[in-house]
C-alpha positions in Angstrom: 87.2 61.8 98.7 90.4 63.7 97.9 92.7 64.8 100.7 91.7 68.1 102.4 94.7 70.0 101.0 93.8 69.3 97.4 90.1 70.1 97.3 89.3 72.9 94.8 87.1 74.8 97.3 90.2 75.3 99.4 91.6 77.6 96.7 88.8 80.0 97.3 90.4 81.1 100.6 94.0 81.2 99.2 95.2 84.8 98.6 98.0 83.5 96.4 95.8 81.3 94.1 95.9 82.7 90.6 92.2 82.8 90.1 91.7 85.8 87.9 92.3 86.2 84.2 93.9 89.5 83.0 90.5 90.7 81.6 88.7 90.0 84.9 91.5 91.5 87.0 91.5 94.6 84.8 87.7 94.9 85.2 87.9 94.5 88.9 90.5 97.3 89.2 88.8 99.5 86.6 91.9 99.6 84.5 93.0 98.4 81.0 94.9 95.2 80.7 97.9 97.3 79.6 98.2 98.7 83.2 98.6 95.1 84.5 101.2 94.4 81.8 103.1 97.5 82.8 103.1 96.4 86.4 104.6 93.1 85.3 107.2 94.9 83.1 108.2 97.0 86.2 108.4 93.7 88.2 105.9 94.8 90.8 103.8 91.7 90.2 104.5 88.6 88.2 101.4 86.8 87.2 101.4 83.1 86.9 100.6 81.5 83.6 97.8 79.1 82.8 98.6 76.0 80.8 97.7 78.0 77.7 100.1 80.8 78.6 97.5 83.3 79.8 98.2 85.6 82.7 96.5 84.7 86.0 96.4 87.0 89.0 95.8 86.2 92.7 93.9 88.3 95.2 97.2 89.4 96.8 98.5 90.6 93.4 95.3 92.5 92.8 95.6 94.3 96.1 99.1 95.4 95.1 97.8 96.5 91.7 95.0 98.4 93.4 97.6 100.3 95.5 99.6 101.1 92.3 96.5 102.3 90.6 95.7 104.6 93.6 99.2 106.2 93.3 99.0 106.5 89.5 95.6 108.1 89.8 97.1 110.7 92.2 99.6 111.6 89.5 102.6 109.4 90.4 104.4 107.9 87.4 104.1 104.2 87.3 107.8 103.6 87.8 107.7 105.7 91.0 104.5 104.0 92.1 106.1 100.6 91.8 109.1 101.7 93.8 107.0 103.3 96.5 105.0 100.1 96.9 108.2 98.0 97.2 109.6 100.5 99.9 106.3 100.4 101.8 106.5 96.6 101.9 110.1 96.7 103.1 109.2 99.2 105.8 106.2 97.1 106.9 108.5 94.1 107.2 111.1 96.0 109.2 108.5 97.3 111.6 107.2 93.8 112.0 110.7 92.5 112.8 111.3 95.4 115.2 108.1 94.6 117.1 109.0 91.0 117.4 112.4 91.9 118.8 110.8 94.4 121.2 108.4 91.8 122.5 111.2 89.2 123.0 112.9 91.4 125.6 116.6 92.2 126.1 117.6 88.7 127.2 116.8 87.3 123.7 118.4 90.2 121.9 121.7 89.7 123.7 121.7 86.0 122.6 121.2 87.0 118.9 124.0 89.6 119.0 126.6 87.3 120.5 
């Protein structure tokens, strides 16, 4: 029996596993493959490549692409949509860090600022 970490079934729970072909990903999002290629050109998502060179997308990447599609469907140009998503991600990370610092209390913050 293979080690637990290398079982193929484990990939089913991995949000970063590149499980979806471009065609399947486009179908799931209700877009054309060109939309996914455009997101790659704007460096919002970078699909992994299969051994044959075909693009493969993860569930995490599909969630990002779905957010981009939502913005584009609302009339936002794709370049702006990509930038908005990057900024939303940065804001979320900053808020997470702020919350961590708040819960650590003032005594931990004085140690990090010394």
